[in-house]
C-alpha positions in Angstrom: 69.3 -78.5 -9.8 72.7 -77.4 -8.6 74.4 -74.6 -10.6 77.4 -76.9 -11.1 75.1 -79.4 -13.0 73.2 -76.7 -14.9 76.3 -75.2 -16.5 78.6 -78.2 -16.3 81.2 -76.5 -14.2 83.0 -78.4 -11.4 85.0 -75.7 -9.7 84.5 -72.0 -8.9 87.0 -69.6 -7.6 85.1 -69.3 -4.3 81.6 -69.2 -3.0 81.1 -65.5 -4.0 82.1 -66.3 -7.6 79.7 -69.3 -7.5 77.0 -66.9 -6.1 77.5 -64.4 -8.9 77.2 -67.1 -11.5 74.2 -68.6 -9.8 72.4 -65.2 -9.6 73.1 -64.5 -13.2 71.9 -67.9 -14.3 68.8 -67.9 -12.1 67.9 -64.3 -13.2 68.2 -65.3 -16.9 66.2 -68.5 -16.2 63.2 -66.7 -14.6 63.4 -64.0 -17.3 63.2 -66.6 -20.1 60.3 -68.3 -18.3 58.4 -65.0 -18.0 59.2 -64.0 -21.6 57.8 -67.2 -22.9 54.7 -66.8 -20.8 54.0 -63.3 -22.0 54.7 -64.1 -25.6 51.4 -66.0 -25.8 49.7 -62.7 -25.0 51.7 -60.8 -27.7 53.5 -58.6 -25.2 57.0 -58.5 -23.8 57.9 -58.7 -20.2 58.8 -55.0 -20.2 55.4 -54.2 -21.7 53.8 -56.3 -19.0 55.8 -54.4 -16.4 54.5 -51.1 -17.8 50.9 -52.4 -17.8 51.2 -53.5 -14.2 52.5 -50.1 -13.2 49.7 -48.4 -15.0 47.1 -50.7 -13.4 48.6 -49.9 -10.0 48.0 -46.2 -10.7 44.5 -46.7 -12.2 42.3 -44.7 -12.4 44.9 -42.0 -12.0 47.3 -41.4 -14.8 51.1 -42.0 -14.5 53.9 -39.9 -16.0 56.6 -41.4 -18.2 59.0 -40.5 -15.4 57.0 -42.4 -12.8 56.8 -45.5 -15.0 60.5 -45.3 -15.7 61.4 -45.1 -12.0 59.2 -48.1 -11.2 60.5 -50.4 -14.0 62.3 -53.6 -13.1 64.5 -53.3 -16.2 65.6 -49.6 -15.9 67.4 -49.8 -19.2 64.1 -50.1 -21.0 63.0 -47.3 -23.4 59.8 -46.4 -21.7 58.6 -44.1 -24.5 59.0 -46.8 -27.0 57.2 -49.4 -24.8 54.3 -47.0 -24.3 54.2 -46.4 -28.1 53.8 -50.2 -28.6 51.2 -50.5 -25.9 49.3 -47.6 -27.3 49.3 -49.0 -30.8 47.9 -52.3 -29.4 45.1 -50.3 -27.6 46.4 -51.3 -24.2 47.4 -47.8 -23.0 46.5 -44.2 -23.8 48.8 -41.2 -23.8 47.7 -37.6 -23.4 49.1 -34.2 -22.5 48.9 -33.2 -18.9 46.4 -30.3 -18.4 48.6 -28.6 -15.8 52.0 -29.0 -17.7 51.8 -29.3 -21.4 55.4 -30.6 -21.5 54.3 -33.6 -19.4 52.8 -36.7 -20.9 50.4 -38.8 -18.9 49.6 -42.4 -19.5 46.7 -44.5 -18.5 45.8 -48.2 -19.0 42.8 -48.8 -21.2 40.0 -51.3 -20.5 41.6 -53.6 -23.0 44.9 -53.4 -21.0 43.0 -54.2 -17.8 41.3 -57.1 -19.5 44.6 -58.5 -20.8 46.2 -58.3 -17.3 43.2 -60.1 -15.9 43.7 -63.0 -18.4 47.4 -63.1 -17.6 46.7 -63.1 -13.9 44.5 -66.2 -14.3 47.5 -68.1 -15.7 50.0 -66.7 -13.2 49.7 -69.9 -11.1 51.5 -71.8 -13.9 54.6 -69.6 -13.2 54.2 -69.9 -9.5 54.4 -73.7 -9.8 58.1 -73.2 -10.5 58.4 -72.2 -6.9 57.2 -75.5 -5.6 60.7 -76.4 -4.4 60.5 -73.5 -1.8 58.4 -73.2 1.2 56.9 -69.8 2.0 59.4 -69.4 4.8 62.3 -70.1 2.4 60.9 -67.6 0.0 60.8 -65.0 2.8 64.4 -65.9 3.7 65.5 -65.7 0.1 63.8 -62.3 -0.4 65.5 -61.0 2.8 68.9 -62.3 1.7 68.5 -60.7 -1.8 67.5 -57.4 -0.2 70.5 -57.6 2.1 72.8 -58.5 -0.8 71.7 -55.4 -2.7 72.5 -53.4 0.4 
């Protein structure tokens, strides 16, 4: 659906203004979609992001700093997110043997199992992309990368 129809706005200052509104609206749309999807698994999208980062490091541990650098939402409080994941038994935190000031985090088997369940339902989210061909998705990815400079 066109952004004009989505937000009931007929006129924009120019195409760049329209692009800004379209990007903000589309980002919020996909964020809401993902949040609703993750809610059924009793985690937030930020917690899901941390779990995926930890799974990518598995079986090695990750530092809080590494997780923070790789987060999509860089404003997230990583320590608080890890606290929540640890209280749910999805991640484990321990002191680094080489540097006692550093905290290492690993994903637990329960965390891996949860991600596996979420991955099985990921195709529901991907159905939202049916309006795009793979070539269009590549083009959009390239344009967004170019846009961010």
